[in-house]
Backbone as a printed PyTorch tensor [residue, N CA C, xyz], in Angstrom:
tensor([[[ 24.3160,  -7.6710,   1.8070],
         [ 22.9260,  -7.6670,   2.9470],
         [ 21.8090,  -6.4050,   1.8490]],

        [[ 22.1730,  -6.1020,   1.2490],
         [ 21.2550,  -4.5360,   0.8920],
         [ 20.7930,  -5.3930,  -0.6400]],

        [[ 21.5040,  -6.0150,  -1.2350],
         [ 21.0480,  -6.8110,  -2.7820],
         [ 19.9970,  -8.0340,  -2.1050]],

        [[ 20.0010,  -8.8120,  -1.1230],
         [ 19.5890,  -9.4900,  -0.1010],
         [ 17.9540,  -9.1800,   0.4340]],

        [[ 17.8160,  -7.7130,   0.6320],
         [ 16.9250,  -7.2100,   1.0550],
         [ 16.0110,  -6.9180,  -0.2310]],

        [[ 16.4300,  -6.3210,  -1.3860],
         [ 15.9740,  -6.3540,  -2.3180],
         [ 15.2830,  -7.5140,  -3.2810]],

        [[ 16.0630,  -8.3830,  -3.1170],
         [ 15.5900,  -9.4630,  -3.3240],
         [ 14.5790, -10.0500,  -2.7830]],

        [[ 14.3790,  -9.9850,  -1.9240],
         [ 13.3630, -10.2590,  -0.9330],
         [ 11.9510,  -9.6860,  -1.2670]],

        [[ 12.4170,  -8.4730,  -1.3710],
         [ 11.0860,  -7.6050,  -1.8820],
         [ 10.4280,  -8.0360,  -2.8220]],

        [[ 11.1570,  -8.5450,  -4.0670],
         [ 10.6420,  -8.9300,  -5.2980],
         [ 10.1670, -10.1890,  -5.1440]],

        [[ 10.7040, -11.2420,  -4.1050],
         [  9.8720, -12.0930,  -4.2110],
         [  8.8430, -12.3820,  -3.3450]],

        [[  8.7170, -11.4820,  -2.5250],
         [  7.2060, -11.2780,  -1.6460],
         [  5.9170, -11.0690,  -2.1510]],

        [[  5.3870, -11.7200,  -1.9670],
         [  3.8030, -11.4260,  -2.5590],
         [  2.5530, -11.0820,  -1.6430]],

        [[  1.6870, -10.0660,  -2.0360],
         [  0.8270,  -9.5130,  -0.9690],
         [  0.0310, -10.3730,  -0.2210]],

        [[ -0.1560, -10.2270,   1.2000],
         [ -0.8920, -11.3450,   1.4360],
         [ -2.8320, -10.8840,   0.6350]],

        [[ -3.6840, -12.3040,   1.3390],
         [ -4.7520, -11.5150,   0.7100],
         [ -5.1750,  -9.6800,   1.0950]],

        [[ -5.0850,  -9.4940,   2.4740],
         [ -5.6590,  -8.6060,   3.2890],
         [ -5.0450,  -7.3050,   2.7420]],

        [[ -3.8530,  -7.7560,   2.2870],
         [ -2.9260,  -6.8280,   1.6880],
         [ -3.3140,  -6.0890,   0.1880]],

        [[ -3.7800,  -7.4110,  -0.3620],
         [ -3.8930,  -7.5550,  -1.7520],
         [ -5.4700,  -6.3110,  -1.7800]],

        [[ -6.3190,  -6.6250,  -1.2090],
         [ -7.5600,  -6.0220,  -0.9200],
         [ -7.1260,  -4.6230,  -0.8830]],

        [[ -6.4280,  -4.3300,   0.1990],
         [ -6.4440,  -2.9270,   0.2120],
         [ -5.4170,  -2.3030,  -0.8320]],

        [[ -4.3590,  -2.5160,  -1.1790],
         [ -3.4060,  -2.2130,  -2.6580],
         [ -4.5010,  -2.0090,  -3.6920]],

        [[ -5.0920,  -2.9110,  -3.6630],
         [ -6.3260,  -2.8260,  -5.2270],
         [ -7.3050,  -1.5040,  -5.1680]],

        [[ -7.2740,  -1.6760,  -3.8490],
         [ -8.4000,   0.1100,  -3.7970],
         [ -7.7080,   0.8850,  -4.4060]],

        [[ -6.9340,   1.1760,  -4.3640],
         [ -6.0570,   2.3550,  -4.7730],
         [ -6.1700,   2.2870,  -6.1580]],

        [[ -6.1060,   1.1790,  -6.9590],
         [ -5.7580,   0.9530,  -8.7520],
         [ -6.5340,   2.0150,  -9.1800]],

        [[ -8.1540,   2.4150,  -8.7240],
         [ -9.1080,   3.4270,  -9.2860],
         [ -9.0470,   4.7230,  -9.1260]],

        [[ -8.0850,   4.9840,  -7.7860],
         [ -8.1660,   6.1050,  -7.1250],
         [ -7.3760,   7.4950,  -7.5190]],

        [[ -7.4350,   8.4120,  -7.9330],
         [ -6.9140,   9.5640,  -8.3740],
         [ -5.2810,   9.4490,  -7.3350]],

        [[ -4.4590,   9.3020,  -8.3810],
         [ -3.0640,   9.4700,  -7.6390],
         [ -2.6730,   7.8810,  -6.6930]],

        [[ -3.6370,   7.1730,  -6.5220],
         [ -3.6060,   5.5040,  -6.3620],
         [ -3.7140,   5.5600,  -4.8500]],

        [[ -4.5260,   6.8720,  -4.2340],
         [ -4.6710,   7.0330,  -2.7370],
         [ -5.5390,   5.8310,  -2.4000]],

        [[ -5.0000,   5.4990,  -1.2110],
         [ -5.3150,   4.1570,  -0.4110],
         [ -6.1210,   4.6160,   0.6680]],

        [[ -7.1450,   3.7410,   0.9530],
         [ -8.1940,   4.0590,   1.7710],
         [ -7.9880,   3.8930,   3.1400]],

        [[ -8.3940,   4.6180,   4.1710],
         [ -8.5050,   4.4780,   5.5320],
         [ -9.1960,   3.5850,   6.0270]],

        [[ -9.9960,   3.4980,   5.7550],
         [-11.0790,   2.5380,   6.3390],
         [-11.4800,   1.2300,   4.7460]],

        [[-11.9900,  -0.0610,   5.4880],
         [-12.0760,  -0.9940,   4.6610],
         [-13.7030,  -1.2290,   4.0080]],

        [[-14.1710,  -1.8250,   3.1330],
         [-15.5860,  -1.8520,   2.4850],
         [-17.0170,  -2.2570,   3.6500]],

        [[-16.4930,  -2.5400,   5.0590],
         [-17.5580,  -2.2320,   6.0230],
         [-17.2010,  -0.6890,   6.9870]],

        [[-16.5110,  -0.2680,   6.6240],
         [-16.4810,   0.7280,   7.4450],
         [-15.2630,   0.9530,   8.8290]],

        [[-14.7260,  -0.1820,   8.5180],
         [-14.0220,  -0.1750,   9.7750],
         [-12.0100,   0.1610,   9.0230]],

        [[-11.7470,   0.7450,   9.9690],
         [-10.1340,   1.2790,   9.9610],
         [ -9.4290,  -0.1010,   9.4690]],

        [[ -8.5450,   0.3620,   8.3770],
         [ -7.7000,  -1.2410,   8.0340],
         [ -6.6620,  -1.3960,   9.0650]],

        [[ -6.4310,  -2.4100,   9.2190],
         [ -5.4850,  -2.8050,  10.5090],
         [ -4.1330,  -2.2250,   9.8920]],

        [[ -4.0810,  -1.4910,  10.8680],
         [ -2.3590,  -0.6880,  11.0090],
         [ -1.3500,  -1.6240,  10.5850]],

        [[ -1.3480,  -3.0350,  10.7450],
         [ -0.2230,  -3.8200,  10.2130],
         [ -0.2380,  -4.2230,   8.8880]],

        [[ -1.4580,  -4.2840,   8.3810],
         [ -1.4240,  -4.0520,   6.7550],
         [ -0.9710,  -2.8970,   6.3560]],

        [[ -1.0850,  -1.9570,   6.7550],
         [ -0.7280,  -0.8510,   6.0910],
         [  0.8960,  -0.4780,   6.6510]],

        [[  1.5310,  -1.2160,   7.4320],
         [  2.6150,  -0.7580,   7.7300],
         [  3.4740,  -1.8200,   7.0380]],

        [[  3.0820,  -3.4740,   6.7380],
         [  3.5760,  -4.1490,   6.0620],
         [  3.7080,  -4.0170,   4.5660]],

        [[  2.5380,  -2.9500,   4.2670],
         [  2.8760,  -2.9610,   2.8310],
         [  3.9780,  -1.3840,   2.3560]],

        [[  3.8090,  -0.8690,   3.5850],
         [  5.0450,   0.1870,   3.8970],
         [  6.3710,  -0.3720,   3.5300]],

        [[  6.3400,  -0.9640,   4.3830],
         [  7.8480,  -2.3490,   4.3300],
         [  8.2330,  -2.6280,   2.7830]],

        [[  7.5530,  -3.1650,   2.6520],
         [  7.2850,  -3.6940,   0.9690],
         [  7.9520,  -2.7570,   0.1280]],

        [[  7.4770,  -1.3480,   0.1700],
         [  7.4070,  -0.3510,  -0.8640],
         [  6.0760,  -0.4790,  -1.5260]],

        [[  5.2610,  -1.0370,  -1.2130],
         [  3.9250,  -1.4140,  -2.1120],
         [  3.0120,  -0.0450,  -2.0050]],

        [[  3.3570,   0.5020,  -0.9360],
         [  2.6290,   2.0200,  -0.6340],
         [  3.6900,   2.9450,  -0.3930]],

        [[  2.8480,   3.9740,   0.3460],
         [  3.8100,   5.0800,   0.3930],
         [  3.3710,   6.2580,   0.9140]],

        [[  3.7200,   6.9470,   2.2890],
         [  2.7930,   7.6850,   2.9370],
         [  2.8970,   8.9310,   2.1230]],

        [[  1.3130,   9.8650,   2.2720],
         [  1.3700,  10.4400,   1.1720],
         [  1.0980,  12.3170,   1.2580]],

        [[  0.0730,  12.0460,   2.3370],
         [  0.0080,  13.8590,   2.9090],
         [ -0.5470,  13.1840,   4.2660]],

        [[ -0.3600,  14.6050,   4.8310],
         [ -0.6970,  14.3210,   6.4600],
         [ -1.9880,  14.6900,   6.1620]],

        [[ -2.8810,  14.0660,   7.0660],
         [ -4.3230,  14.6800,   7.7410],
         [ -4.5740,  15.2250,   8.6840]],

        [[ -4.7330,  16.3730,   8.3650],
         [ -5.0270,  17.3820,   9.3860],
         [ -6.0890,  17.4630,  10.6020]],

        [[ -7.0240,  16.3510,  10.1130],
         [ -8.1480,  16.1680,  10.9190],
         [ -7.8310,  15.1230,  12.0690]],

        [[ -7.0380,  14.2970,  11.7400],
         [ -6.5080,  12.9350,  12.2190],
         [ -5.1080,  13.0380,  11.8370]],

        [[ -4.0170,  13.9190,  12.8980],
         [ -2.6290,  13.5540,  12.3680],
         [ -2.3330,  12.0220,  12.4770]],

        [[ -3.0290,  11.0220,  13.7330],
         [ -2.4680,   9.9390,  13.8850],
         [ -2.4990,   8.5590,  12.2380]],

        [[ -3.7690,   9.6560,  11.8440],
         [ -4.0910,   8.2530,  10.3650],
         [ -2.8720,   8.4920,   9.8070]],

        [[ -2.5520,   7.5100,   8.9760],
         [ -1.6630,   7.8750,   7.6800],
         [ -2.3180,   7.1460,   6.6590]],

        [[ -1.7910,   8.5720,   5.6200],
         [ -2.9180,   8.4990,   4.1520],
         [ -1.5930,   8.2730,   3.4840]],

        [[ -2.2830,   7.1820,   2.9390],
         [ -0.9130,   6.4250,   1.7040],
         [ -1.6030,   6.4780,   0.1990]],

        [[ -0.6340,   6.2320,  -0.5480],
         [ -0.8230,   6.0740,  -2.0570],
         [ -0.4130,   4.9480,  -2.1690]],

        [[ -0.7250,   4.1430,  -3.3900],
         [ -0.1210,   3.1020,  -4.0910],
         [  1.0770,   3.3170,  -4.7580]],

        [[  2.3910,   3.0130,  -4.8150],
         [  3.5380,   3.1070,  -5.8120],
         [  3.7370,   1.9110,  -6.9470]],

        [[  4.3370,   2.3090,  -7.6040],
         [  4.7820,   1.3420,  -8.8700],
         [  5.0180,   0.0920,  -8.8080]],

        [[  5.5250,  -0.2100,  -7.6740],
         [  5.9620,  -1.3760,  -6.9750],
         [  4.4400,  -2.2820,  -6.7010]],

        [[  3.7330,  -1.6270,  -5.6960],
         [  2.3680,  -1.9210,  -5.0680],
         [  1.9140,  -2.3600,  -6.6820]],

        [[  1.5580,  -1.9610,  -7.8980],
         [  1.1620,  -2.0890,  -8.6950],
         [  1.4510,  -3.6530,  -9.8040]],

        [[  3.1440,  -3.1700,  -9.6430],
         [  3.6070,  -4.8110,  -9.9280],
         [  2.8670,  -5.8860,  -9.1550]],

        [[  3.2160,  -5.4910,  -7.8780],
         [  2.7490,  -6.6070,  -7.0230],
         [  1.4350,  -7.2370,  -7.2140]],

        [[  0.3700,  -6.3640,  -7.6010],
         [ -1.0180,  -6.6750,  -7.7950],
         [ -0.9450,  -7.4810,  -9.5590]],

        [[  0.2340,  -7.3900, -10.3650],
         [  0.3590,  -8.0380, -10.9920],
         [  0.0620,  -7.1450, -12.2840]],

        [[ -0.1330,  -5.2900, -12.3410],
         [ -0.3070,  -4.7590, -13.2850],
         [  1.2920,  -4.1750, -13.4240]],

        [[  0.8840,  -3.2640, -14.2010],
         [  2.0570,  -1.9640, -14.7950],
         [  2.2010,  -0.5080, -13.7160]],

        [[  3.4220,  -0.5970, -13.9830],
         [  3.8220,   0.7170, -13.3540],
         [  2.5620,   1.7400, -14.2190]],

        [[  2.2870,   3.0760, -13.2940],
         [  1.9860,   4.2170, -13.6470],
         [  2.5840,   4.6930, -14.9170]],

        [[  1.9410,   4.7950, -16.1890],
         [  2.4390,   5.4810, -17.1070],
         [  3.2390,   6.9530, -16.6790]]])
């Protein structure tokens, strides 16, 4: 069962919304992913949760001002899912 789950992770590709969100972490220090999209709207929590489940993003730091907001960063798996290399 674990091998099947790992295989499904490697075969899954990000949706367009997931790809847009993940790509924004490529140029940020530490791969920080934004809380808001380019229009100032909060990133859909379903997008964030789906990327976390796939291992493309990971929780990073707690937000003391808004503890209910999940601050994440891009993982090496996320970089690979975008077609790039893992961070050196």
